[in-house]
DOVEXTOR-205212 format. One record per atom (N, C-alpha, C): residue number from 0; residue in three letters; chain; atom name; x, y, z. Coordinates in steps of 0.2 Angstrom, whole numbers. Each point is the difference from the previous one (the first is absolute). Layout:
N
+-----+-----+-------+------+-------+-------+-------+
|   n | res | chain | atom |     x |     y |     z |
+-----+-----+-------+------+-------+-------+-------+
| NUM | ALA |     A |   CA |     X |     Y |     Z |
...
+-----+-----+-------+------+-------+-------+-------+
This chain:
88
+-----+-----+-------+------+-------+-------+-------+
|   n | res | chain | atom |     x |     y |     z |
+-----+-----+-------+------+-------+-------+-------+
|   0 | MET |     A |    N |  -244 |  -398 |   -43 |
|   0 | MET |     A |   CA |    -5 |    -7 |     1 |
|   0 | MET |     A |    C |    -8 |     3 |    -3 |
|   1 | TYR |     A |    N |    -1 |    -6 |    -4 |
|   1 | TYR |     A |   CA |    -7 |     2 |    -3 |
|   1 | TYR |     A |    C |    -6 |    -2 |     4 |
|   2 | HIS |     A |    N |    -4 |     4 |     1 |
|   2 | HIS |     A |   CA |    -7 |    -3 |     4 |
|   2 | HIS |     A |    C |    -6 |     1 |    -5 |
|   3 | ARG |     A |    N |    -2 |    -6 |     0 |
|   3 | ARG |     A |   CA |    -7 |     1 |    -5 |
|   3 | ARG |     A |    C |    -7 |     0 |     4 |
|   4 | ILE |     A |    N |    -3 |     5 |    -1 |
|   4 | ILE |     A |   CA |    -7 |     0 |     3 |
|   4 | ILE |     A |    C |    -5 |    -5 |    -3 |
|   5 | ILE |     A |    N |    -2 |    -5 |     5 |
|   5 | ILE |     A |   CA |    -5 |    -4 |    -3 |
|   5 | ILE |     A |    C |    -7 |     3 |     1 |
|   6 | THR |     A |    N |    -3 |    -1 |    -7 |
|   6 | THR |     A |   CA |    -8 |     4 |     0 |
|   6 | THR |     A |    C |    -5 |    -5 |     2 |
|   7 | MET |     A |    N |    -5 |     3 |     1 |
|   7 | MET |     A |   CA |    -7 |    -5 |     2 |
|   7 | MET |     A |    C |    -1 |    -3 |    -4 |
|   8 | ALA |     A |    N |     2 |    -1 |    -6 |
|   8 | ALA |     A |   CA |    -4 |    -4 |    -5 |
|   8 | ALA |     A |    C |     5 |    -6 |     1 |
|   9 | GLU |     A |    N |     6 |     1 |     0 |
|   9 | GLU |     A |   CA |     6 |    -5 |     1 |
|   9 | GLU |     A |    C |    -2 |    -5 |     7 |
|  10 | VAL |     A |    N |    -3 |     4 |     6 |
|  10 | VAL |     A |   CA |    -1 |    -5 |     5 |
|  10 | VAL |     A |    C |    -7 |    -2 |    -1 |
|  11 | GLN |     A |    N |    -3 |     1 |    -3 |
|  11 | GLN |     A |   CA |    -8 |    -3 |    -2 |
|  11 | GLN |     A |    C |     2 |    -6 |    -5 |
|  12 | LEU |     A |    N |     4 |     2 |    -4 |
|  12 | LEU |     A |   CA |     2 |    -6 |    -5 |
|  12 | LEU |     A |    C |     4 |    -7 |     5 |
|  13 | HIS |     A |    N |     4 |     3 |     5 |
|  13 | HIS |     A |   CA |     3 |    -4 |     3 |
|  13 | HIS |     A |    C |    -5 |    -5 |     4 |
|  14 | GLU |     A |    N |    -4 |     4 |     3 |
|  14 | GLU |     A |   CA |    -5 |    -4 |     4 |
|  14 | GLU |     A |    C |    -5 |    -4 |    -4 |
|  15 | GLU |     A |    N |    -1 |     1 |    -5 |
|  15 | GLU |     A |   CA |    -4 |    -4 |    -5 |
|  15 | GLU |     A |    C |     4 |    -7 |    -2 |
|  16 | ILE |     A |    N |     6 |     2 |    -1 |
|  16 | ILE |     A |   CA |     5 |    -6 |    -3 |
|  16 | ILE |     A |    C |    -1 |    -4 |     7 |
|  17 | ASN |     A |    N |     2 |     2 |     7 |
|  17 | ASN |     A |   CA |     0 |    -5 |     5 |
|  17 | ASN |     A |    C |    -6 |    -3 |     1 |
|  18 | LYS |     A |    N |    -7 |     3 |    -1 |
|  18 | LYS |     A |   CA |    -6 |    -4 |     0 |
|  18 | LYS |     A |    C |     0 |    -5 |    -5 |
|  19 | LEU |     A |    N |     1 |     1 |    -6 |
|  19 | LEU |     A |   CA |     0 |    -4 |    -5 |
|  19 | LEU |     A |    C |     4 |    -5 |     2 |
|  20 | ASN |     A |    N |     6 |     0 |     1 |
|  20 | ASN |     A |   CA |     5 |    -5 |     2 |
|  20 | ASN |     A |    C |    -3 |    -4 |     7 |
|  21 | GLN |     A |    N |    -4 |     2 |     4 |
|  21 | GLN |     A |   CA |    -3 |    -5 |     5 |
|  21 | GLN |     A |    C |    -5 |    -3 |    -4 |
|  22 | LYS |     A |    N |    -3 |     3 |    -4 |
|  22 | LYS |     A |   CA |    -6 |    -4 |    -4 |
|  22 | LYS |     A |    C |     4 |    -7 |    -3 |
|  23 | VAL |     A |    N |     5 |     1 |    -3 |
|  23 | VAL |     A |   CA |     3 |    -4 |    -5 |
|  23 | VAL |     A |    C |     4 |    -6 |     5 |
|  24 | ASP |     A |    N |     2 |     3 |     6 |
|  24 | ASP |     A |   CA |     2 |    -4 |     5 |
|  24 | ASP |     A |    C |    -5 |    -6 |     3 |
|  25 | LYS |     A |    N |    -7 |     3 |     0 |
|  25 | LYS |     A |   CA |    -5 |    -4 |     2 |
|  25 | LYS |     A |    C |    -3 |    -4 |    -5 |
|  26 | ILE |     A |    N |     2 |     1 |    -6 |
|  26 | ILE |     A |   CA |    -3 |    -4 |    -4 |
|  26 | ILE |     A |    C |     4 |    -6 |    -1 |
|  27 | LEU |     A |    N |     7 |     2 |     0 |
|  27 | LEU |     A |   CA |     5 |    -5 |     0 |
|  27 | LEU |     A |    C |    -1 |    -6 |     5 |
|  28 | PHE |     A |    N |    -1 |     3 |     7 |
|  28 | PHE |     A |   CA |    -3 |    -4 |     6 |
|  28 | PHE |     A |    C |    -5 |    -5 |    -3 |
|  29 | VAL |     A |    N |    -5 |     3 |    -2 |
|  29 | VAL |     A |   CA |    -6 |    -4 |    -2 |
|  29 | VAL |     A |    C |     2 |    -5 |    -4 |
|  30 | LEU |     A |    N |     4 |     2 |    -6 |
|  30 | LEU |     A |   CA |     0 |    -5 |    -5 |
|  30 | LEU |     A |    C |     7 |    -5 |     1 |
|  31 | ALA |     A |    N |     6 |     1 |     4 |
|  31 | ALA |     A |   CA |     4 |    -4 |     1 |
|  31 | ALA |     A |    C |     1 |    -2 |     8 |
|  32 | GLY |     A |    N |    -4 |     3 |     4 |
|  32 | GLY |     A |   CA |     0 |    -2 |     7 |
|  32 | GLY |     A |    C |     6 |     2 |     3 |
|  33 | ASP |     A |    N |     1 |    -4 |     7 |
|  33 | ASP |     A |   CA |     6 |     3 |     4 |
|  33 | ASP |     A |    C |     2 |    -5 |     3 |
|  34 | GLU |     A |    N |     6 |    -4 |    -2 |
|  34 | GLU |     A |   CA |     1 |    -7 |     2 |
|  34 | GLU |     A |    C |     2 |     2 |     8 |
|  35 | ASP |     A |    N |     4 |     5 |     3 |
|  35 | ASP |     A |   CA |     2 |     2 |     6 |
|  35 | ASP |     A |    C |    -6 |    -1 |     6 |
|  36 | LEU |     A |    N |    -7 |     3 |    -3 |
|  36 | LEU |     A |   CA |    -6 |    -1 |     3 |
|  36 | LEU |     A |    C |    -4 |    -6 |     0 |
|  37 | GLY |     A |    N |     3 |    -4 |    -5 |
|  37 | GLY |     A |   CA |    -4 |    -6 |    -2 |
|  37 | GLY |     A |    C |    -6 |     2 |    -4 |
|  38 | GLN |     A |    N |    -1 |     4 |    -3 |
|  38 | GLN |     A |   CA |    -6 |     3 |    -4 |
|  38 | GLN |     A |    C |     0 |    -3 |    -8 |
|  39 | GLN |     A |    N |    -3 |    -3 |    -2 |
|  39 | GLN |     A |   CA |     0 |    -2 |    -6 |
|  39 | GLN |     A |    C |    -3 |     4 |    -6 |
|  40 | GLY |     A |    N |     4 |     3 |    -5 |
|  40 | GLY |     A |   CA |    -5 |     4 |    -5 |
|  40 | GLY |     A |    C |    -4 |    -4 |    -4 |
|  41 | LEU |     A |    N |    -3 |     4 |    -4 |
|  41 | LEU |     A |   CA |    -6 |    -1 |    -5 |
|  41 | LEU |     A |    C |     3 |    -6 |    -4 |
|  42 | ALA |     A |    N |     7 |     2 |    -3 |
|  42 | ALA |     A |   CA |     3 |    -4 |    -4 |
|  42 | ALA |     A |    C |     0 |    -7 |     1 |
|  43 | ARG |     A |    N |     3 |    -1 |     6 |
|  43 | ARG |     A |   CA |     1 |    -7 |     4 |
|  43 | ARG |     A |    C |    -8 |    -4 |     2 |
|  44 | ARG |     A |    N |    -4 |     5 |     2 |
|  44 | ARG |     A |   CA |    -7 |    -3 |     1 |
|  44 | ARG |     A |    C |    -2 |    -4 |    -5 |
|  45 | VAL |     A |    N |    -1 |     5 |    -6 |
|  45 | VAL |     A |   CA |    -2 |    -2 |    -6 |
|  45 | VAL |     A |    C |     4 |    -6 |    -2 |
|  46 | ASP |     A |    N |     6 |    -1 |     0 |
|  46 | ASP |     A |   CA |     3 |    -7 |    -1 |
|  46 | ASP |     A |    C |    -3 |    -5 |     4 |
|  47 | ALA |     A |    N |     0 |     0 |     6 |
|  47 | ALA |     A |   CA |    -2 |    -4 |     5 |
|  47 | ALA |     A |    C |    -7 |    -3 |    -2 |
|  48 | ILE |     A |    N |    -5 |     6 |    -2 |
|  48 | ILE |     A |   CA |    -7 |    -3 |    -2 |
|  48 | ILE |     A |    C |     1 |    -3 |    -5 |
|  49 | ASP |     A |    N |     4 |     2 |    -6 |
|  49 | ASP |     A |   CA |     0 |    -3 |    -6 |
|  49 | ASP |     A |    C |     3 |    -9 |     1 |
|  50 | LYS |     A |    N |     4 |     0 |     4 |
|  50 | LYS |     A |   CA |     3 |    -6 |     0 |
|  50 | LYS |     A |    C |    -6 |    -5 |     5 |
|  51 | TRP |     A |    N |    -3 |     3 |     4 |
|  51 | TRP |     A |   CA |    -5 |    -4 |     4 |
|  51 | TRP |     A |    C |    -6 |    -1 |    -5 |
|  52 | ILE |     A |    N |    -2 |     3 |    -5 |
|  52 | ILE |     A |   CA |    -4 |    -1 |    -4 |
|  52 | ILE |     A |    C |     1 |    -5 |    -6 |
|  53 | GLN |     A |    N |     7 |     0 |    -2 |
|  53 | GLN |     A |   CA |     2 |    -7 |    -5 |
|  53 | GLN |     A |    C |     0 |    -7 |     6 |
|  54 | GLU |     A |    N |     2 |     1 |     6 |
|  54 | GLU |     A |   CA |     0 |    -5 |     4 |
|  54 | GLU |     A |    C |    -7 |    -2 |     0 |
|  55 | LYS |     A |    N |    -4 |     4 |     2 |
|  55 | LYS |     A |   CA |    -8 |    -2 |     1 |
|  55 | LYS |     A |    C |    -2 |    -3 |    -7 |
|  56 | LYS |     A |    N |     2 |     3 |    -6 |
|  56 | LYS |     A |   CA |    -3 |    -3 |    -5 |
|  56 | LYS |     A |    C |     2 |    -8 |    -2 |
|  57 | ILE |     A |    N |     7 |    -1 |     3 |
|  57 | ILE |     A |   CA |     3 |    -8 |    -1 |
|  57 | ILE |     A |    C |    -3 |    -4 |     5 |
|  58 | HIS |     A |    N |    -3 |     4 |     5 |
|  58 | HIS |     A |   CA |    -3 |    -5 |     5 |
|  58 | HIS |     A |    C |    -7 |    -1 |    -2 |
|  59 | ASP |     A |    N |    -5 |     4 |    -3 |
|  59 | ASP |     A |   CA |    -5 |    -1 |    -3 |
|  59 | ASP |     A |    C |     0 |    -4 |    -5 |
|  60 | ALA |     A |    N |     5 |     0 |    -4 |
|  60 | ALA |     A |   CA |     0 |    -5 |    -6 |
|  60 | ALA |     A |    C |     0 |    -7 |     2 |
|  61 | LYS |     A |    N |     5 |    -2 |     5 |
|  61 | LYS |     A |   CA |     1 |    -5 |     3 |
|  61 | LYS |     A |    C |    -6 |    -3 |     3 |
|  62 | MET |     A |    N |    -3 |     5 |     4 |
|  62 | MET |     A |   CA |    -6 |    -3 |     3 |
|  62 | MET |     A |    C |    -6 |    -3 |    -5 |
|  63 | ILE |     A |    N |     1 |     4 |    -6 |
|  63 | ILE |     A |   CA |    -6 |    -2 |    -6 |
|  63 | ILE |     A |    C |     2 |    -6 |    -2 |
|  64 | ALA |     A |    N |     7 |    -1 |    -2 |
|  64 | ALA |     A |   CA |     2 |    -6 |    -2 |
|  64 | ALA |     A |    C |    -1 |    -7 |     3 |
|  65 | ILE |     A |    N |     1 |     3 |     8 |
|  65 | ILE |     A |   CA |    -1 |    -8 |     4 |
|  65 | ILE |     A |    C |    -7 |     0 |     1 |
|  66 | SER |     A |    N |    -5 |     5 |     0 |
|  66 | SER |     A |   CA |    -7 |     0 |     1 |
|  66 | SER |     A |    C |    -4 |    -5 |    -7 |
|  67 | SER |     A |    N |     5 |     2 |    -7 |
|  67 | SER |     A |   CA |    -3 |    -3 |    -5 |
|  67 | SER |     A |    C |     2 |    -7 |     1 |
|  68 | GLY |     A |    N |     6 |    -2 |     1 |
|  68 | GLY |     A |   CA |     3 |    -7 |     0 |
|  68 | GLY |     A |    C |    -4 |    -4 |     5 |
|  69 | ILE |     A |    N |    -2 |     3 |     7 |
|  69 | ILE |     A |   CA |    -5 |    -4 |     3 |
|  69 | ILE |     A |    C |    -7 |    -1 |    -1 |
|  70 | SER |     A |    N |    -3 |     5 |    -5 |
|  70 | SER |     A |   CA |    -5 |     0 |    -3 |
|  70 | SER |     A |    C |     0 |    -6 |    -5 |
|  71 | GLY |     A |    N |     3 |     1 |    -3 |
|  71 | GLY |     A |   CA |     3 |    -5 |    -6 |
|  71 | GLY |     A |    C |     0 |    -7 |     2 |
|  72 | LEU |     A |    N |     4 |    -1 |     5 |
|  72 | LEU |     A |   CA |    -1 |    -7 |     4 |
|  72 | LEU |     A |    C |    -6 |    -4 |     4 |
|  73 | ALA |     A |    N |    -2 |     6 |     3 |
|  73 | ALA |     A |   CA |    -8 |    -1 |     2 |
|  73 | ALA |     A |    C |    -4 |    -3 |    -5 |
|  74 | ILE |     A |    N |    -1 |     4 |    -5 |
|  74 | ILE |     A |   CA |    -5 |    -2 |    -4 |
|  74 | ILE |     A |    C |     2 |    -8 |    -4 |
|  75 | TYR |     A |    N |     8 |     0 |    -2 |
|  75 | TYR |     A |   CA |     2 |    -7 |    -2 |
|  75 | TYR |     A |    C |    -2 |    -6 |     6 |
|  76 | ILE |     A |    N |     0 |     1 |     6 |
|  76 | ILE |     A |   CA |    -1 |    -3 |     4 |
|  76 | ILE |     A |    C |    -8 |    -2 |     2 |
|  77 | LEU |     A |    N |    -2 |     4 |     0 |
|  77 | LEU |     A |   CA |   -10 |     1 |    -2 |
|  77 | LEU |     A |    C |    -2 |    -4 |    -6 |
|  78 | ASP |     A |    N |     4 |     2 |    -5 |
|  78 | ASP |     A |   CA |    -3 |    -5 |    -5 |
|  78 | ASP |     A |    C |     2 |    -7 |    -1 |
|  79 | PHE |     A |    N |     5 |    -1 |     3 |
|  79 | PHE |     A |   CA |     3 |    -7 |     1 |
|  79 | PHE |     A |    C |    -5 |    -4 |     5 |
|  80 | TYR |     A |    N |    -1 |     3 |     6 |
|  80 | TYR |     A |   CA |    -5 |    -3 |     5 |
|  80 | TYR |     A |    C |    -8 |     0 |    -4 |
|  81 | ILE |     A |    N |    -2 |     3 |    -4 |
|  81 | ILE |     A |   CA |    -6 |     1 |    -2 |
|  81 | ILE |     A |    C |     1 |    -7 |    -5 |
|  82 | MET |     A |    N |     4 |    -1 |    -4 |
|  82 | MET |     A |   CA |     1 |    -4 |    -5 |
|  82 | MET |     A |    C |     1 |    -6 |     3 |
|  83 | MET |     A |    N |     3 |    -2 |     6 |
|  83 | MET |     A |   CA |     0 |    -5 |     3 |
|  83 | MET |     A |    C |    -5 |    -3 |     5 |
|  84 | LYS |     A |    N |    -4 |     4 |     2 |
|  84 | LYS |     A |   CA |    -7 |     0 |     3 |
|  84 | LYS |     A |    C |    -5 |    -2 |    -6 |
|  85 | GLY |     A |    N |     1 |     2 |    -7 |
|  85 | GLY |     A |   CA |    -5 |    -1 |    -4 |
|  85 | GLY |     A |    C |     1 |    -8 |    -3 |
|  86 | ASN |     A |    N |     6 |    -1 |     1 |
|  86 | ASN |     A |   CA |     2 |    -8 |    -3 |
|  86 | ASN |     A |    C |    -2 |    -5 |     5 |
|  87 | GLN |     A |    N |    -2 |     2 |     6 |
|  87 | GLN |     A |   CA |    -3 |    -5 |     4 |
|  87 | GLN |     A |    C |    -7 |    -2 |     0 |
+-----+-----+-------+------+-------+-------+-------+
């Protein structure tokens, strides 16, 4: 039976690989999240924020359109009122 002696350099290399593996796991957790813990990752958060921004832009555009319509109608009514008052 062959027994191989593990050198100190191999032990240190193994420890470094384990440390790097833990760091990669943490990075993955931050980016992807953990569904079991109910933790959203950055990718999902960015998607949710992007969706919210798009909805906000649509809402703002609708409010601007409504405001413009109401302003136009108010000007029309005011002009009509002034015209009718001037004819009396």
